[in-house]
DOVOSE-49378 format. One line per field, with one value per residue (C-alpha): residue number from 1; x, y, z. Coordinates in Angstrom, 2 decimals. Layout:
N
resi c(NUM,...)
east c(X,...)
north c(Y,...)
up c(Z,...)
REM end
This chain:
405
resi c(1,2,3,4,5,6,7,8,9,10,11,12,13,14,15,16,17,18,19,20,21,22,23,24,25,26,27,28,29,30,31,32,33,34,35,36,37,38,39,40,41,42,43,44,45,46,47,48,49,50,51,52,53,54,55,56,57,58,59,60,61,62,63,64,65,66,67,68,69,70,71,72,73,74,75,76,77,78,79,80,81,82,83,84,85,86,87,88,89,90,91,92,93,94,95,96,97,98,99,100,101,102,103,104,105,106,107,108,109,110,111,112,113,114,115,116,117,118,119,120,121,122,123,124,125,126,127,128,129,130,131,132,133,134,135,136,137,138,139,140,141,142,143,144,145,146,147,148,149,150,151,152,153,154,155,156,157,158,159,160,161,162,163,164,165,166,167,168,169,170,171,172,173,174,175,176,177,178,179,180,181,182,183,184,185,186,187,188,189,190,191,192,193,194,195,196,197,198,199,200,201,202,203,204,205,206,207,208,209,210,211,212,213,214,215,216,217,218,219,220,221,222,223,224,225,226,227,228,229,230,231,232,233,234,235,236,237,238,239,240,241,242,243,244,245,246,247,248,249,250,251,252,253,254,255,256,257,258,259,260,261,262,263,264,265,266,267,268,269,270,271,272,273,274,275,276,277,278,279,280,281,282,283,284,285,286,287,288,289,290,291,292,293,294,295,296,297,298,299,300,301,302,303,304,305,306,307,308,309,310,311,312,313,314,315,316,317,318,319,320,321,322,323,324,325,326,327,328,329,330,331,332,333,334,335,336,337,338,339,340,341,342,343,344,345,346,347,348,349,350,351,352,353,354,355,356,357,358,359,360,361,362,363,364,365,366,367,368,369,370,371,372,373,374,375,376,377,378,379,380,381,382,383,384,385,386,387,388,389,390,391,392,393,394,395,396,397,398,399,400,401,402,403,404,405)
east c(-101.48,-99.74,-97.62,-93.99,-93.16,-89.87,-90.25,-88.67,-88.17,-89.45,-86.00,-84.83,-87.42,-86.02,-82.53,-84.03,-86.32,-83.41,-81.39,-84.22,-84.85,-81.12,-80.94,-84.01,-82.62,-79.26,-81.00,-82.93,-79.78,-77.89,-80.78,-81.23,-81.06,-79.86,-76.71,-78.45,-80.62,-77.58,-76.37,-79.44,-79.12,-75.57,-76.49,-79.45,-77.44,-74.87,-77.64,-79.08,-75.69,-75.43,-78.52,-79.84,-81.71,-85.29,-87.36,-89.97,-87.46,-85.76,-89.04,-90.12,-86.75,-87.02,-90.57,-89.63,-86.60,-88.71,-91.27,-88.52,-87.11,-90.48,-91.11,-87.71,-88.31,-91.77,-90.28,-87.19,-88.91,-91.45,-88.67,-86.63,-89.64,-90.49,-86.92,-86.89,-90.24,-89.07,-86.02,-88.20,-90.64,-87.80,-86.30,-89.68,-90.26,-86.85,-87.64,-84.23,-83.78,-81.07,-78.81,-80.34,-83.76,-82.69,-83.74,-81.22,-80.38,-79.66,-77.52,-75.54,-74.88,-73.49,-71.25,-69.93,-68.65,-66.74,-62.98,-61.41,-60.84,-64.44,-65.76,-63.64,-65.00,-68.57,-68.12,-67.51,-70.90,-73.12,-73.49,-75.75,-73.40,-70.39,-71.87,-72.65,-69.25,-67.42,-69.17,-66.79,-68.45,-67.55,-63.90,-63.35,-63.41,-60.78,-58.61,-58.62,-57.98,-54.97,-53.55,-54.92,-51.87,-49.34,-51.43,-52.39,-54.76,-52.04,-51.63,-55.37,-55.44,-52.51,-54.32,-57.38,-55.22,-53.94,-57.46,-57.92,-54.57,-55.62,-58.93,-57.16,-54.73,-57.67,-59.26,-55.96,-55.62,-59.16,-58.53,-55.34,-57.22,-59.90,-57.22,-55.54,-58.88,-59.49,-56.03,-56.42,-59.89,-58.32,-56.25,-58.67,-62.42,-64.36,-66.44,-63.38,-61.41,-64.23,-65.01,-61.39,-60.49,-63.36,-62.79,-59.17,-59.68,-62.99,-62.26,-63.78,-64.31,-64.36,-63.28,-63.78,-60.40,-61.68,-63.09,-61.51,-61.58,-59.32,-56.89,-56.90,-56.16,-53.50,-51.72,-52.13,-50.62,-47.69,-48.78,-49.04,-46.47,-47.24,-45.30,-44.60,-41.93,-39.51,-38.15,-34.42,-33.71,-31.06,-31.83,-31.04,-27.83,-26.15,-26.32,-30.12,-31.16,-34.40,-35.05,-37.84,-37.27,-39.58,-39.63,-41.69,-42.98,-44.27,-45.88,-44.64,-47.50,-45.23,-43.16,-45.68,-43.00,-42.23,-39.63,-38.58,-36.92,-35.39,-34.57,-32.60,-30.16,-26.66,-26.58,-29.78,-30.86,-33.34,-34.18,-36.29,-37.81,-39.21,-41.76,-45.10,-43.98,-41.21,-43.64,-45.93,-47.92,-46.32,-47.68,-47.48,-47.82,-44.44,-42.25,-38.93,-36.90,-38.90,-38.67,-41.65,-43.34,-43.35,-46.35,-45.53,-42.33,-44.03,-45.60,-42.41,-41.51,-38.86,-39.94,-41.97,-41.43,-40.61,-39.62,-37.27,-36.15,-32.46,-30.31,-26.59,-26.38,-28.81,-28.78,-30.20,-33.82,-34.89,-35.51,-37.52,-35.53,-36.88,-35.83,-37.04,-36.93,-34.33,-33.56,-31.20,-27.82,-28.77,-32.08,-32.09,-34.81,-37.31,-40.76,-42.15,-39.02,-38.33,-38.51,-37.06,-40.32,-40.04,-36.57,-36.03,-33.45,-34.72,-32.49,-33.04,-31.73,-31.17,-30.70,-29.93,-26.40,-23.84,-23.50,-20.15,-21.32,-21.63,-25.04,-26.41,-27.54,-28.45,-30.11,-32.62,-34.18,-37.81,-38.80,-36.73,-36.23,-35.31,-33.01,-29.92,-26.62,-23.59,-21.88,-20.18,-23.12,-25.84,-28.92,-31.89,-35.28,-38.87,-40.46,-43.37,-44.57,-45.85,-49.15,-50.31,-49.02,-49.06,-46.59,-44.24,-44.51,-43.63,-40.37,-39.55,-40.25,-37.36,-34.94,-31.43,-30.23,-27.12,-26.15,-24.68,-21.43)
north c(-205.43,-202.14,-201.40,-200.73,-197.10,-195.31,-191.71,-189.17,-185.67,-182.80,-181.40,-184.54,-184.34,-181.48,-183.03,-186.34,-184.64,-182.53,-185.69,-187.35,-184.25,-183.90,-187.48,-186.92,-183.69,-185.33,-188.06,-185.47,-183.51,-186.59,-187.52,-184.05,-183.80,-180.25,-178.74,-175.39,-176.66,-177.27,-173.69,-172.17,-174.94,-173.88,-170.21,-170.77,-173.07,-170.34,-167.94,-170.46,-171.00,-167.29,-167.32,-169.72,-172.54,-173.22,-176.21,-173.99,-172.23,-175.46,-177.21,-174.24,-174.34,-178.08,-177.68,-174.78,-176.67,-179.76,-177.64,-176.13,-179.61,-180.99,-178.00,-178.42,-182.11,-181.42,-178.79,-180.75,-184.02,-182.54,-180.54,-183.71,-185.55,-182.65,-182.48,-186.24,-186.02,-183.03,-184.99,-187.92,-185.63,-183.82,-187.14,-188.26,-184.92,-185.11,-188.59,-190.01,-193.76,-196.23,-197.92,-201.22,-199.93,-200.09,-203.07,-205.92,-205.30,-201.58,-202.35,-204.98,-202.49,-200.02,-202.61,-203.85,-200.35,-199.99,-200.38,-202.96,-200.25,-199.09,-202.60,-202.92,-199.62,-200.58,-203.96,-202.15,-200.41,-203.25,-207.03,-207.14,-205.07,-207.01,-210.25,-208.68,-207.00,-210.27,-212.12,-213.97,-212.69,-209.10,-209.93,-212.19,-209.12,-207.35,-210.47,-210.76,-207.06,-206.79,-210.30,-212.26,-211.87,-213.08,-215.62,-218.72,-221.63,-223.69,-220.99,-220.88,-224.65,-224.39,-221.72,-223.97,-226.80,-224.59,-223.78,-226.97,-226.30,-222.74,-223.93,-226.55,-223.96,-221.75,-224.63,-225.26,-221.56,-221.46,-224.55,-222.96,-219.79,-221.78,-223.64,-220.37,-218.95,-221.90,-221.50,-217.77,-218.20,-220.06,-217.01,-214.11,-213.60,-215.33,-212.31,-210.07,-212.66,-213.41,-209.78,-208.78,-211.97,-211.64,-207.93,-208.49,-211.63,-210.87,-210.11,-206.96,-208.39,-212.13,-213.13,-216.63,-218.23,-219.64,-216.37,-214.56,-211.34,-212.96,-214.07,-210.67,-208.79,-211.33,-210.77,-207.00,-206.83,-209.11,-211.86,-214.49,-215.41,-217.15,-218.87,-216.86,-216.49,-213.57,-212.15,-211.38,-212.44,-210.83,-207.32,-208.14,-210.09,-210.79,-214.51,-214.42,-212.04,-213.11,-215.89,-216.53,-218.41,-219.74,-217.96,-217.50,-213.93,-211.53,-208.15,-204.93,-202.42,-199.63,-199.64,-201.40,-203.97,-207.59,-209.65,-212.91,-215.92,-218.26,-221.95,-222.73,-224.91,-223.48,-220.00,-218.55,-215.81,-213.07,-210.17,-207.15,-204.14,-206.31,-204.38,-205.78,-206.09,-208.52,-211.10,-213.64,-216.69,-220.02,-220.90,-224.66,-226.81,-228.50,-228.13,-226.37,-229.58,-231.70,-231.98,-230.46,-232.80,-230.97,-231.44,-228.81,-230.14,-231.31,-227.88,-225.82,-223.73,-221.05,-217.77,-219.34,-217.90,-220.44,-220.91,-223.72,-225.08,-224.71,-225.36,-225.25,-228.71,-231.38,-230.24,-226.82,-226.02,-225.20,-221.68,-220.74,-218.99,-217.07,-217.87,-218.29,-221.16,-220.58,-222.01,-224.89,-224.12,-225.52,-223.54,-220.26,-218.87,-218.33,-219.08,-221.03,-223.19,-223.75,-227.37,-226.91,-227.91,-231.38,-232.03,-233.86,-231.27,-227.96,-224.86,-222.58,-219.00,-216.79,-213.42,-211.57,-213.02,-211.96,-214.15,-215.54,-216.47,-220.16,-219.36,-218.02,-221.35,-224.85,-227.82,-230.36,-233.49,-233.13,-236.80,-238.12,-235.00,-235.45,-233.38,-232.61,-230.97,-231.31,-229.73,-227.16,-225.73,-226.71,-228.88,-228.01,-229.37,-229.08,-226.60,-224.21,-222.61,-219.08,-218.42,-215.29,-211.86,-210.63,-213.36,-212.45,-208.72,-209.35,-211.02,-208.17,-205.69,-207.20,-207.26,-206.17,-202.71,-204.19,-207.47,-210.02,-211.86)
up c(200.30,200.07,197.05,197.58,196.72,196.81,197.86,195.55,196.63,194.52,194.21,192.34,189.56,187.47,187.08,185.95,183.46,182.25,181.61,179.62,177.54,176.82,175.49,173.34,171.92,171.14,169.11,167.13,166.40,165.12,162.82,161.36,157.58,157.18,158.52,158.67,161.51,163.71,163.60,165.35,167.94,168.76,168.91,171.19,173.45,173.90,174.91,177.33,178.97,179.70,181.94,184.57,182.82,183.88,182.82,181.19,178.93,177.89,177.01,174.88,173.08,172.27,171.01,168.74,167.38,166.65,164.77,162.62,161.92,160.93,158.72,157.01,156.36,154.95,152.62,151.46,150.52,148.10,146.43,145.82,144.46,142.18,140.80,140.04,138.34,136.31,135.05,133.98,132.20,130.40,129.22,127.90,126.17,124.44,123.13,124.09,123.47,124.40,121.87,122.93,121.87,118.21,116.07,115.97,112.30,112.88,115.94,114.02,111.19,113.71,115.37,112.01,111.24,114.50,114.69,117.04,119.67,119.20,119.78,122.93,124.28,123.42,125.13,128.42,128.41,129.60,129.60,126.57,124.40,125.66,124.37,120.99,120.63,121.28,118.46,116.13,112.95,113.92,114.60,111.58,109.34,111.44,111.56,107.76,107.22,109.53,109.91,106.97,104.72,107.28,109.21,107.28,107.82,109.50,112.14,112.71,113.26,115.66,117.64,117.93,119.21,122.02,123.27,125.38,127.07,127.93,129.33,131.42,132.78,133.76,135.68,137.50,138.38,139.77,141.91,143.26,144.14,145.98,147.94,148.84,149.97,152.29,153.81,154.40,155.91,158.81,159.72,159.05,159.41,156.64,155.64,155.26,153.28,150.86,150.14,149.53,147.67,145.21,144.72,143.71,141.62,139.92,136.24,134.83,131.34,130.86,127.33,126.01,125.33,122.04,120.67,117.73,119.76,122.36,119.66,117.97,121.20,122.17,118.85,119.05,122.54,121.64,124.02,121.27,118.66,115.39,112.58,109.45,106.79,106.56,103.30,103.17,106.75,108.97,107.70,104.07,104.64,101.28,101.87,102.19,99.40,97.68,100.16,102.63,105.91,108.59,111.93,115.08,114.96,117.65,117.03,118.66,118.70,119.92,116.72,114.44,113.58,114.38,116.19,114.50,116.11,113.57,113.85,117.03,115.08,115.22,116.74,118.10,115.74,116.65,114.40,115.31,113.53,110.74,108.67,107.49,103.86,104.84,106.20,104.59,105.60,104.69,101.21,101.88,104.96,104.49,107.61,107.20,107.64,105.17,101.38,99.60,97.12,93.77,91.49,88.89,87.32,84.12,83.62,83.91,80.87,80.27,81.79,84.61,88.08,90.76,94.37,95.31,98.64,99.47,102.54,103.14,104.72,105.84,109.45,108.58,107.66,104.13,102.93,99.84,97.08,94.11,90.55,86.95,84.48,81.75,78.31,77.65,76.02,72.61,72.53,70.61,72.86,70.07,71.44,68.48,68.13,71.86,73.03,76.51,78.20,76.63,77.97,81.26,82.37,83.76,83.92,86.91,86.88,89.92,88.26,91.47,91.12,88.53,85.37,86.51,90.01,90.89,92.33,89.05,87.49,88.55,86.88,88.14,86.67,85.75,86.17,89.07,91.13,94.77,96.93,94.84,95.73,97.98,101.00,98.77,96.80,99.20,98.62,96.39,97.38,96.15,93.71,93.73,90.52,91.06,89.32,91.14,90.17,93.76,94.79,91.93,92.69,96.34,95.30,92.89,95.68,97.65,94.74,95.81,94.84,93.18,91.55,93.96,93.35)
REM end
């Protein structure tokens, strides 16, 4: 059998070879690593265009260009390897170590000395440091230093009770996001939707909702309010001098002050620009509308500092008012002859009011004390005897500049 052959004229061979060589040269040019190799190519092509192109000249040009490219690659790669090796050697010679190379005890000592902002910055370095910087034992110290005086145990328990609700809301949000993702996938390509959806919704730093760090930052940024008591509410209104009322408080980091929202009964009252020294944690767990059970009545003596609940009518919440225990009328006030502490009647003095004011004195029964008073003078509730000097000094710090009528 004779093979089937297609005759090709000699004149058709050079154009075909020229086409193959052109494709080969184009691939080499696109894969070149140095821009400097392209410039000679352009220059030589211009020269070749000026004269008739022969196959012999073109093949010599391609061969020379390929040799230059190979030489450039062989020169560049060793230089890069040498530079990388030099950097590694220099780092080893300097003896540089990572913070994570320190012993655990040394690293903990460093983290304990960082401020809250320092811990937040350190937490963004890597996963290992983030876990360490979010530890509760590091943030407990900062919580006590900044918030301990105005946030009590009752507030801490309330915060813990809210944790399950926050976790549940996070689960609901995640389920909503998954449902949204499934809906969008029907309209757009799956790969595009997943990549963009996860990029936008992936959190940079995941904080545990039950961590003290989360609570601290939430308070600092004004995202969480907490119950506290405010001295001399309504910017020192005369009717509230030397009193302390319950409020829901929010921190304003811009002014380093607080916003208080008082009981919604009656008119809604909001007060801002409250300084730190006008706040305290509730000293007892008794709600503002309930009578505090007094356990100190038998120990009260003249000169003792006390707080007593008072409210204008039974629809309003109690506030705590500062006063002192006084002597009975028949007592001469001499310490060794005073028998006021054995009498069932206790005299309370509110010395911020003038002697002739109807708010200056009141009496309560030591044995059978319950809420006492009327719609005219208000209602007096439970007692607290003040034993700590810092509590007494806080009341004196808010003493009015002039005697009240």
